[in-house]
N, CA, C and O of each residue as an XYZ file, in Angstrom:
736
protein
N      32.940     53.368    -44.219
C      32.172     54.267    -43.373
C      30.817     53.624    -43.105
O      30.153     53.180    -44.042
N      30.392     53.566    -41.841
C      29.117     52.947    -41.505
C      27.957     53.846    -41.913
O      28.137     55.037    -42.170
N      26.758     53.254    -41.970
C      25.574     54.033    -42.324
C      25.383     55.173    -41.335
O      25.050     56.293    -41.725
N      25.594     54.883    -40.045
C      25.421     55.922    -39.025
C      26.378     57.079    -39.254
O      25.996     58.242    -39.121
N      27.610     56.766    -39.597
C      28.604     57.815    -39.769
C      28.344     58.619    -41.028
O      28.594     59.824    -41.054
N      27.842     57.965    -42.083
C      27.671     58.683    -43.329
C      26.362     59.445    -43.406
O      26.238     60.385    -44.191
N      25.370     59.048    -42.592
C      24.077     59.716    -42.729
C      24.078     61.111    -42.140
O      23.230     61.926    -42.502
N      25.018     61.417    -41.229
C      25.200     62.785    -40.775
C      24.245     63.276    -39.720
O      24.409     64.404    -39.255
N      23.268     62.514    -39.315
C      22.425     62.952    -38.211
C      21.191     63.714    -38.640
O      20.102     63.449    -38.132
N      21.330     64.652    -39.563
C      20.178     65.406    -40.048
C      19.389     66.053    -38.928
O      19.965     66.582    -37.977
N      18.055     66.011    -39.044
C      17.182     66.630    -38.061
C      16.433     65.584    -37.257
O      15.314     65.839    -36.814
N      17.010     64.441    -37.065
C      16.356     63.372    -36.343
C      15.895     63.883    -34.987
O      16.570     64.695    -34.355
N      14.752     63.404    -34.550
C      14.278     63.743    -33.228
C      13.107     64.705    -33.229
O      12.620     65.069    -32.159
N      12.640     65.127    -34.392
C      11.459     65.976    -34.441
C      11.712     67.361    -33.894
O      12.697     68.009    -34.248
N      10.816     67.816    -33.027
C      10.837     69.197    -32.572
C      12.105     69.573    -31.836
O      12.477     70.746    -31.831
N      12.792     68.610    -31.204
C      14.005     68.948    -30.450
C      15.085     69.526    -31.354
O      15.945     70.275    -30.891
N      15.048     69.187    -32.634
C      16.088     69.618    -33.556
C      15.563     70.573    -34.622
O      16.274     70.881    -35.578
N      14.348     71.036    -34.472
C      13.713     71.827    -35.524
C      14.492     73.089    -35.877
O      14.429     73.536    -37.022
N      15.218     73.672    -34.940
C      15.923     74.923    -35.210
C      17.339     74.712    -35.726
O      18.003     75.681    -36.094
N      17.818     73.473    -35.763
C      19.160     73.195    -36.264
C      19.134     73.049    -37.780
O      18.199     72.469    -38.332
N      20.156     73.574    -38.458
C      20.244     73.329    -39.898
C      20.415     71.829    -40.152
O      21.033     71.126    -39.352
N      19.866     71.344    -41.262
C      19.992     69.945    -41.631
C      21.459     69.637    -41.925
O      22.107     70.353    -42.689
N      21.975     68.578    -41.320
C      23.364     68.179    -41.536
C      23.441     66.830    -42.233
O      24.447     66.129    -42.123
N      22.389     66.466    -42.944
C      22.356     65.184    -43.631
C      23.438     65.011    -44.673
O      23.812     63.884    -44.997
N      23.947     66.112    -45.205
C      24.994     66.038    -46.226
C      26.384     66.350    -45.673
O      27.319     66.556    -46.446
N      26.534     66.389    -44.349
C      27.811     66.799    -43.749
C      28.966     65.889    -44.144
O      30.051     66.377    -44.458
N      28.753     64.575    -44.135
C      29.838     63.659    -44.494
C      30.309     63.935    -45.919
O      31.511     64.000    -46.176
N      29.366     64.098    -46.841
C      29.724     64.376    -48.239
C      30.412     65.735    -48.355
O      31.367     65.884    -49.118
N      29.933     66.725    -47.603
C      30.533     68.054    -47.660
C      31.997     67.996    -47.221
O      32.868     68.577    -47.869
N      32.264     67.288    -46.111
C      33.648     67.191    -45.633
C      34.528     66.408    -46.615
O      35.691     66.760    -46.814
N      33.983     65.351    -47.230
C      34.752     64.606    -48.230
C      35.169     65.544    -49.359
O      36.299     65.473    -49.842
N      34.265     66.417    -49.779
C      34.584     67.362    -50.840
C      35.471     68.508    -50.399
O      36.217     69.052    -51.213
N      35.412     68.890    -49.131
C      36.120     70.080    -48.650
C      37.521     69.796    -48.114
O      38.422     70.621    -48.270
N      37.710     68.647    -47.489
C      39.016     68.308    -46.898
C      39.987     67.924    -48.019
O      39.630     67.140    -48.898
N      41.215     68.469    -48.000
C      42.192     68.113    -49.036
C      42.414     66.598    -49.118
O      42.522     65.926    -48.093
N      42.481     66.069    -50.343
C      42.625     64.630    -50.565
C      43.873     64.048    -49.919
O      43.869     62.898    -49.480
N      44.936     64.835    -49.859
C      46.200     64.307    -49.349
C      46.253     64.193    -47.821
O      47.208     63.630    -47.285
N      45.271     64.703    -47.128
C      45.299     64.641    -45.667
C      45.151     63.231    -45.125
O      45.907     62.833    -44.239
N      44.196     62.468    -45.635
C      43.839     61.186    -45.025
C      43.906     60.047    -46.025
O      43.828     60.254    -47.236
N      44.054     58.840    -45.494
C      43.944     57.619    -46.294
C      42.458     57.299    -46.398
O      41.898     56.664    -45.505
N      41.820     57.730    -47.472
C      40.392     57.510    -47.648
C      39.580     58.662    -47.081
O      40.118     59.674    -46.634
N      38.269     58.474    -47.115
C      37.350     59.508    -46.635
C      37.366     59.565    -45.112
O      37.498     58.534    -44.453
N      37.232     60.765    -44.551
C      37.179     60.861    -43.088
C      35.860     60.309    -42.554
O      34.848     60.297    -43.255
N      35.887     59.857    -41.320
C      34.681     59.449    -40.594
C      34.037     60.733    -40.064
O      34.692     61.504    -39.362
N      32.780     60.968    -40.389
C      32.078     62.172    -39.964
C      30.850     61.740    -39.172
O      29.977     61.043    -39.690
N      30.792     62.164    -37.908
C      29.668     61.828    -37.039
C      29.049     63.134    -36.548
O      29.747     64.033    -36.078
N      27.714     63.221    -36.668
C      26.997     64.445    -36.329
C      26.002     64.168    -35.216
O      25.287     63.167    -35.255
N      25.951     65.044    -34.226
C      24.841     65.045    -33.280
C      24.315     66.470    -33.193
O      24.688     67.315    -34.006
N      23.458     66.748    -32.224
C      22.847     68.078    -32.195
C      23.804     69.170    -31.727
O      23.493     70.352    -31.868
N      24.959     68.804    -31.174
C      25.916     69.793    -30.673
C      27.196     69.892    -31.490
O      27.819     70.953    -31.537
N      27.599     68.791    -32.138
C      28.966     68.706    -32.643
C      29.041     67.857    -33.905
O      28.270     66.915    -34.092
N      29.988     68.216    -34.764
C      30.378     67.379    -35.899
C      31.812     66.940    -35.619
O      32.703     67.770    -35.438
N      32.021     65.640    -35.586
C      33.356     65.101    -35.341
C      33.901     64.544    -36.643
O      33.255     63.726    -37.300
N      35.100     64.994    -37.014
C      35.755     64.555    -38.242
C      37.037     63.837    -37.839
O      37.931     64.437    -37.241
N      37.125     62.543    -38.170
C      38.298     61.735    -37.825
C      38.817     61.091    -39.105
O      38.115     60.316    -39.753
N      40.049     61.423    -39.456
C      40.665     60.862    -40.655
C      41.743     59.865    -40.295
O      42.340     59.939    -39.221
N      41.990     58.930    -41.203
C      43.014     57.901    -40.986
C      44.327     58.358    -41.592
O      44.384     58.750    -42.757
N      45.391     58.304    -40.782
C      46.743     58.621    -41.241
C      47.529     57.323    -41.377
O      47.271     56.355    -40.663
N      48.483     57.310    -42.292
C      49.351     56.148    -42.453
C      50.198     55.983    -41.194
O      50.803     56.940    -40.711
N      50.232     54.767    -40.674
C      51.031     54.498    -39.481
C      52.509     54.609    -39.825
O      52.945     54.107    -40.861
N      53.282     55.262    -38.965
C      54.723     55.394    -39.224
C      55.450     54.068    -38.988
O      55.011     53.239    -38.192
N      56.560     53.886    -39.689
C      57.426     52.731    -39.430
C      58.148     53.002    -38.123
O      58.924     53.952    -38.022
N      57.895     52.174    -37.127
C      58.507     52.407    -35.814
C      59.177     51.130    -35.333
O      58.569     50.059    -35.325
N      60.459     51.258    -34.925
C      61.182     50.101    -34.395
C      60.788     49.824    -32.954
O      60.767     48.673    -32.517
N      60.474     50.891    -32.214
C      60.185     50.736    -30.798
C      58.722     50.889    -30.480
O      57.899     50.051    -30.848
N      58.405     51.958    -29.797
C      57.057     52.209    -29.284
C      56.147     52.742    -30.388
O      56.266     53.900    -30.789
N      55.244     51.903    -30.875
C      54.321     52.311    -31.921
C      53.360     53.385    -31.470
O      52.955     54.231    -32.267
N      52.984     53.363    -30.188
C      52.068     54.368    -29.654
C      52.714     55.747    -29.686
O      52.072     56.724    -30.070
N      53.977     55.832    -29.287
C      54.686     57.116    -29.306
C      54.840     57.612    -30.740
O      54.703     58.807    -31.002
N      55.122     56.706    -31.663
C      55.267     57.096    -33.069
C      53.936     57.622    -33.604
O      53.910     58.616    -34.330
N      52.831     56.960    -33.251
C      51.508     57.406    -33.683
C      51.190     58.781    -33.113
O      50.657     59.638    -33.817
N      51.513     58.994    -31.850
C      51.253     60.292    -31.237
C      52.094     61.383    -31.880
O      51.627     62.509    -32.056
N      53.330     61.055    -32.231
C      54.184     62.015    -32.932
C      53.635     62.363    -34.306
O      53.634     63.530    -34.698
N      53.169     61.359    -35.040
C      52.578     61.594    -36.372
C      51.329     62.459    -36.240
O      51.123     63.378    -37.032
N      50.492     62.166    -35.238
C      49.264     62.947    -35.016
C      49.608     64.387    -34.666
O      48.962     65.312    -35.159
N      50.606     64.590    -33.829
C      51.020     65.935    -33.432
C      51.515     66.733    -34.634
O      51.191     67.912    -34.778
N      52.297     66.094    -35.490
C      52.799     66.774    -36.692
C      51.634     67.159    -37.604
O      51.582     68.284    -38.101
N      50.701     66.231    -37.825
C      49.540     66.520    -38.665
C      48.737     67.673    -38.075
O      48.307     68.571    -38.798
N      48.539     67.644    -36.768
C      47.743     68.694    -36.108
C      48.351     70.070    -36.349
O      47.644     71.015    -36.697
N      49.662     70.178    -36.162
C      50.325     71.475    -36.339
C      50.366     71.906    -37.805
O      50.147     73.076    -38.118
N      50.649     70.953    -38.703
C      50.775     71.285    -40.126
C      49.461     71.723    -40.756
O      49.462     72.483    -41.725
N      48.339     71.251    -40.217
C      47.037     71.526    -40.843
C      46.166     72.493    -40.037
O      45.024     72.758    -40.414
N      46.690     73.012    -38.950
C      45.879     73.823    -38.030
C      45.113     74.946    -38.748
O      43.898     75.060    -38.584
N      45.790     75.753    -39.518
C      45.138     76.890    -40.176
C      44.022     76.454    -41.118
O      42.928     77.018    -41.095
N      44.299     75.451    -41.944
C      43.283     74.967    -42.878
C      42.117     74.319    -42.136
O      40.961     74.518    -42.510
N      42.404     73.551    -41.095
C      41.324     72.915    -40.330
C      40.427     73.966    -39.686
O      39.209     73.797    -39.642
N      41.015     75.043    -39.190
C      40.211     76.106    -38.570
C      39.318     76.785    -39.612
O      38.162     77.101    -39.328
N      39.848     77.008    -40.807
C      39.047     77.612    -41.877
C      37.882     76.702    -42.263
O      36.748     77.162    -42.396
N      38.165     75.413    -42.443
C      37.123     74.453    -42.795
C      36.084     74.366    -41.681
O      34.884     74.314    -41.949
N      36.546     74.352    -40.432
C      35.622     74.287    -39.295
C      34.716     75.513    -39.261
O      33.519     75.385    -39.007
N      35.268     76.698    -39.513
C      34.454     77.923    -39.529
C      33.373     77.848    -40.611
O      32.228     78.232    -40.376
N      33.739     77.352    -41.796
C      32.769     77.212    -42.881
C      31.663     76.228    -42.498
O      30.481     76.490    -42.721
N      32.064     75.087    -41.917
C      31.090     74.063    -41.536
C      30.190     74.555    -40.401
O      28.992     74.272    -40.397
N      30.750     75.278    -39.450
C      29.954     75.800    -38.340
C      28.916     76.794    -38.846
O      27.791     76.823    -38.345
N      29.280     77.607    -39.831
C      28.316     78.538    -40.412
C      27.226     77.779    -41.177
O      26.058     78.165    -41.144
N      27.605     76.720    -41.852
C      26.665     75.937    -42.665
C      25.737     75.064    -41.828
O      24.545     74.969    -42.123
N      26.278     74.417    -40.770
C      25.523     73.406    -40.028
C      25.127     73.821    -38.606
O      24.360     73.112    -37.954
N      25.632     74.945    -38.122
C      25.254     75.411    -36.793
C      25.738     74.529    -35.660
O      25.100     74.459    -34.610
N      26.870     73.849    -35.863
C      27.424     72.963    -34.849
C      28.940     73.164    -34.773
O      29.574     73.543    -35.758
N      29.499     72.911    -33.613
C      30.940     72.961    -33.435
C      31.583     71.800    -34.179
O      31.026     70.703    -34.211
N      32.752     72.027    -34.780
C      33.482     70.971    -35.474
C      34.685     70.572    -34.628
O      35.461     71.414    -34.179
N      34.815     69.263    -34.426
C      35.941     68.704    -33.676
C      36.725     67.781    -34.603
O      36.160     67.117    -35.471
N      38.041     67.756    -34.397
C      38.934     67.008    -35.288
C      39.701     65.934    -34.538
O      39.978     66.070    -33.346
N      40.037     64.879    -35.240
C      40.868     63.821    -34.690
C      41.432     62.973    -35.816
O      41.082     63.149    -36.983
N      42.320     62.042    -35.444
C      42.909     61.126    -36.423
C      42.912     59.708    -35.862
O      42.879     59.490    -34.651
N      42.954     58.761    -36.781
C      43.114     57.352    -36.439
C      44.411     56.905    -37.086
O      44.625     57.107    -38.281
N      45.281     56.293    -36.281
C      46.543     55.749    -36.769
C      46.640     54.337    -36.216
O      46.846     54.140    -35.019
N      46.490     53.362    -37.092
C      46.434     51.977    -36.624
C      45.228     51.813    -35.709
O      44.103     52.123    -36.100
N      45.456     51.332    -34.506
C      44.374     51.156    -33.536
C      44.174     52.391    -32.654
O      43.228     52.447    -31.868
N      45.063     53.379    -32.784
C      44.984     54.593    -31.966
C      43.990     55.579    -32.559
O      44.029     55.859    -33.757
N      43.098     56.105    -31.724
C      42.194     57.190    -32.128
C      42.554     58.382    -31.242
O      42.399     58.329    -30.022
N      43.030     59.442    -31.862
C      43.523     60.602    -31.124
C      42.665     61.802    -31.498
O      42.644     62.224    -32.654
N      41.960     62.349    -30.515
C      41.122     63.531    -30.740
C      41.921     64.769    -30.383
O      42.577     64.822    -29.343
N      41.859     65.779    -31.268
C      42.536     67.044    -31.000
C      41.647     67.926    -30.134
O      42.090     68.501    -29.140
N      40.419     68.016    -30.523
C      39.448     68.836    -29.802
C      38.128     68.090    -29.826
O      37.842     67.376    -30.787
N      37.331     68.238    -28.803
C      35.962     67.743    -28.831
C      35.226     68.312    -27.637
O      35.822     68.663    -26.619
N      33.920     68.393    -27.786
C      33.093     68.998    -26.750
C      32.840     68.044    -25.592
O      32.766     66.828    -25.770
N      32.711     68.607    -24.431
C      32.175     67.911    -23.271
C      30.970     68.761    -22.852
O      31.127     69.803    -22.217
N      29.785     68.309    -23.211
C      28.568     69.085    -23.035
C      27.924     68.723    -21.692
O      27.706     67.545    -21.411
N      27.620     69.723    -20.866
C      26.978     69.412    -19.582
C      25.552     68.906    -19.802
O      24.828     69.385    -20.675
N      25.178     67.937    -18.992
C      23.833     67.373    -19.044
C      23.302     67.357    -17.616
O      23.962     66.868    -16.699
N      22.118     67.892    -17.446
C      21.523     67.954    -16.100
C      20.452     66.871    -15.978
O      19.739     66.575    -16.937
N      20.354     66.293    -14.797
C      19.311     65.309    -14.544
C      18.995     65.297    -13.052
O      19.778     65.786    -12.238
N      17.869     64.748    -12.712
C      17.485     64.570    -11.318
C      17.513     63.080    -11.025
O      16.920     62.285    -11.754
N      18.197     62.709     -9.968
C      18.317     61.307     -9.607
C      17.707     61.050     -8.241
O      17.859     61.855     -7.322
N      17.032     59.950     -8.117
C      16.495     59.520     -6.822
C      17.626     58.888     -6.020
O      18.706     58.623     -6.546
N      17.359     58.652     -4.741
C      18.399     58.161     -3.840
C      19.038     56.868     -4.337
O      20.261     56.734     -4.304
N      18.223     55.909     -4.798
C      18.785     54.633     -5.259
C      19.725     54.836     -6.450
O      20.725     54.130     -6.575
N      19.415     55.781     -7.309
C      20.264     56.077     -8.463
C      21.538     56.781     -8.029
O      22.613     56.503     -8.559
N      21.423     57.701     -7.059
C      22.616     58.386     -6.536
C      23.541     57.399     -5.836
O      24.763     57.542     -5.888
N      22.956     56.396     -5.181
C      23.769     55.391     -4.489
C      24.620     54.593     -5.473
O      25.744     54.208     -5.149
N      24.094     54.344     -6.668
C      24.885     53.665     -7.698
C      26.105     54.511     -8.040
O      27.224     54.001     -8.099
N      25.888     55.791     -8.263
C      27.004     56.678     -8.600
C      27.997     56.775     -7.444
O      29.209     56.724     -7.654
N      27.479     56.916     -6.228
C      28.350     57.029     -5.062
C      29.177     55.767     -4.847
O      30.319     55.849     -4.396
N      28.617     54.599     -5.164
C      29.381     53.349     -5.057
C      30.553     53.365     -6.026
O      31.659     52.956     -5.673
N      30.316     53.837     -7.245
C      31.404     53.928     -8.218
C      32.488     54.899     -7.764
O      33.677     54.651     -7.964
N      32.073     56.001     -7.156
C      33.035     56.981     -6.641
C      33.798     56.383     -5.460
O      35.026     56.455     -5.417
N      33.082     55.795     -4.504
C      33.719     55.226     -3.305
C      34.684     54.090     -3.652
O      35.681     53.889     -2.960
N      34.388     53.351     -4.719
C      35.244     52.240     -5.136
C      36.438     52.707     -5.964
O      37.308     51.906     -6.305
N      36.481     53.994     -6.286
C      37.594     54.513     -7.070
C      37.452     54.289     -8.568
O      38.401     54.522     -9.318
N      36.278     53.839     -9.017
C      36.041     53.660    -10.444
C      35.907     55.025    -11.116
O      36.313     55.202    -12.265
N      35.332     55.989    -10.390
C      35.136     57.346    -10.902
C      35.564     58.344     -9.833
O      35.522     58.049     -8.639
N      35.976     59.528    -10.278
C      36.413     60.569     -9.333
C      35.259     61.354     -8.747
O      35.382     61.926     -7.664
N      34.142     61.387     -9.447
C      33.005     62.184     -9.013
C      31.726     61.561     -9.560
O      31.773     60.635    -10.369
N      30.593     62.072     -9.114
C      29.328     61.590     -9.663
C      29.259     61.852    -11.164
O      28.759     61.017    -11.918
N      29.755     63.002    -11.598
C      29.743     63.318    -13.031
C      30.563     62.292    -13.811
O      30.122     61.821    -14.859
N      31.750     61.940    -13.314
C      32.564     60.912    -13.972
C      31.869     59.561    -13.948
O      31.981     58.788    -14.899
N      31.147     59.269    -12.864
C      30.415     58.006    -12.768
C      29.300     57.943    -13.814
O      29.042     56.883    -14.385
N      28.638     59.078    -14.067
C      27.605     59.101    -15.116
C      28.249     58.840    -16.478
O      27.718     58.063    -17.271
N      29.382     59.478    -16.755
C      30.078     59.259    -18.028
C      30.458     57.789    -18.166
O      30.241     57.190    -19.219
N      31.022     57.206    -17.115
C      31.415     55.795    -17.115
C      30.206     54.912    -17.405
O      30.296     53.970    -18.192
N      29.089     55.211    -16.779
C      27.866     54.424    -16.958
C      27.344     54.517    -18.385
O      26.937     53.513    -18.971
N      27.358     55.730    -18.945
C      26.882     55.908    -20.319
C      27.772     55.134    -21.287
O      27.266     54.502    -22.214
N      29.093     55.173    -21.086
C      30.000     54.421    -21.957
C      29.737     52.923    -21.849
O      29.724     52.220    -22.859
N      29.532     52.439    -20.642
C      29.274     51.013    -20.430
C      27.979     50.586    -21.114
O      27.943     49.553    -21.782
N      26.934     51.362    -20.953
C      25.657     51.047    -21.606
C      25.839     51.067    -23.122
O      25.344     50.179    -23.817
N      26.545     52.070    -23.638
C      26.773     52.162    -25.077
C      27.509     50.953    -25.629
O      27.187     50.476    -26.716
N      28.503     50.449    -24.885
C      29.258     49.284    -25.335
C      28.393     48.032    -25.382
O      28.539     47.207    -26.284
N      27.500     47.888    -24.419
C      26.728     46.658    -24.300
C      25.402     46.693    -25.043
O      24.715     45.674    -25.120
N      25.032     47.830    -25.583
C      23.750     47.923    -26.280
C      23.893     48.528    -27.674
O      22.917     49.033    -28.228
N      25.091     48.485    -28.246
C      25.337     49.139    -29.533
C      24.415     48.619    -30.629
O      23.914     49.405    -31.433
N      24.181     47.312    -30.677
C      23.298     46.761    -31.715
C      21.886     47.312    -31.549
O      21.251     47.696    -32.532
N      21.395     47.354    -30.328
C      20.051     47.879    -30.076
C      19.978     49.364    -30.412
O      19.005     49.813    -31.018
N      20.998     50.132    -30.027
C      21.014     51.563    -30.335
C      21.047     51.788    -31.846
O      20.390     52.702    -32.344
N      21.796     50.975    -32.579
C      21.843     51.104    -34.041
C      20.464     50.828    -34.641
O      20.033     51.523    -35.561
N      19.775     49.814    -34.120
C      18.428     49.496    -34.604
C      17.465     50.646    -34.295
O      16.618     50.989    -35.119
N      17.597     51.230    -33.119
C      16.755     52.362    -32.733
C      17.005     53.557    -33.653
O      16.057     54.222    -34.070
N      18.271     53.835    -33.974
C      18.595     54.946    -34.879
C      18.002     54.720    -36.263
O      17.506     55.656    -36.890
N      18.053     53.463    -36.745
C      17.454     53.156    -38.049
C      15.949     53.386    -38.021
O      15.377     53.908    -38.978
N      15.311     52.996    -36.924
C      13.863     53.208    -36.803
C      13.545     54.696    -36.796
O      12.559     55.119    -37.400
N      14.364     55.495    -36.121
C      14.149     56.941    -36.094
C      14.340     57.534    -37.486
O      13.634     58.470    -37.862
N      15.298     56.992    -38.263
C      15.477     57.446    -39.645
C      14.222     57.172    -40.459
O      13.814     58.002    -41.271
N      13.605     56.008    -40.245
C      12.373     55.672    -40.966
C      11.252     56.634    -40.608
O      10.497     57.062    -41.481
N      11.140     56.976    -39.339
C      10.120     57.943    -38.913
C      10.379     59.294    -39.564
O       9.444     59.945    -40.030
N      11.622     59.716    -39.600
C      11.956     60.997    -40.228
C      11.623     60.993    -41.717
O      11.157     62.000    -42.250
N      11.859     59.862    -42.393
C      11.544     59.751    -43.820
C      10.032     59.867    -44.033
O       9.576     60.578    -44.929
N       9.261     59.160    -43.198
C       7.813     59.239    -43.302
C       7.299     60.635    -42.993
O       6.387     61.123    -43.662
N       7.878     61.287    -41.978
C       7.482     62.636    -41.621
C       7.731     63.597    -42.776
O       6.915     64.481    -43.035
N       8.854     63.430    -43.472
C       9.195     64.307    -44.598
C       8.235     64.110    -45.773
O       7.991     65.047    -46.533
N       7.685     62.890    -45.928
C       6.743     62.610    -47.016
C       5.350     63.158    -46.732
O       4.541     63.308    -47.647
N       5.072     63.453    -45.475
C       3.740     63.933    -45.096
C       3.505     65.359    -45.516
O       4.409     66.027    -46.019
N       2.281     65.831    -45.308
C       1.945     67.213    -45.681
C       2.769     68.212    -44.861
O       3.011     68.010    -43.671
N       3.180     69.260    -45.505
C       3.963     70.302    -44.829
C       3.004     71.366    -44.295
O       2.118     71.833    -45.011
N       3.188     71.734    -43.057
C       2.312     72.722    -42.423
C       2.991     74.074    -42.449
O       2.429     75.057    -41.965
């Protein structure tokens, strides 16, 4: 589990997150709460201000043919077999952390999400910025401006992951220093 995944997000960001319960212990809480037999190892737990995503690794099935279909079948069986317990755990976590819980599994190279949020984000764009989105739509890369924004965010995330990780570490340091300061 990476440092980012295990740290749980907490209240990073200062005043923007002041009203959210601290989720710094979310990864540990899920490790303790999720039945041991569900996953191969500890689940990956990622927290942001809207959602907690829990993704566990399942043993890949022995498949003679299509490994992707076998993985999807294994994920479907797990989803149905654990639905009631996952809903109970999610309700407990939502009460504790004030965030929606989303579930998924990893089987081999496949990552299959059962549920997850798509949160609307509003922004104002100037003409040159809208033209970028419209080019992506006109070229068939995206179906709409909203899809073009999602595509752009994913592309930036892929190409700047090291920088974003460094930025998150710096924000963690600021949060640590802020916590050591006088409380008002």
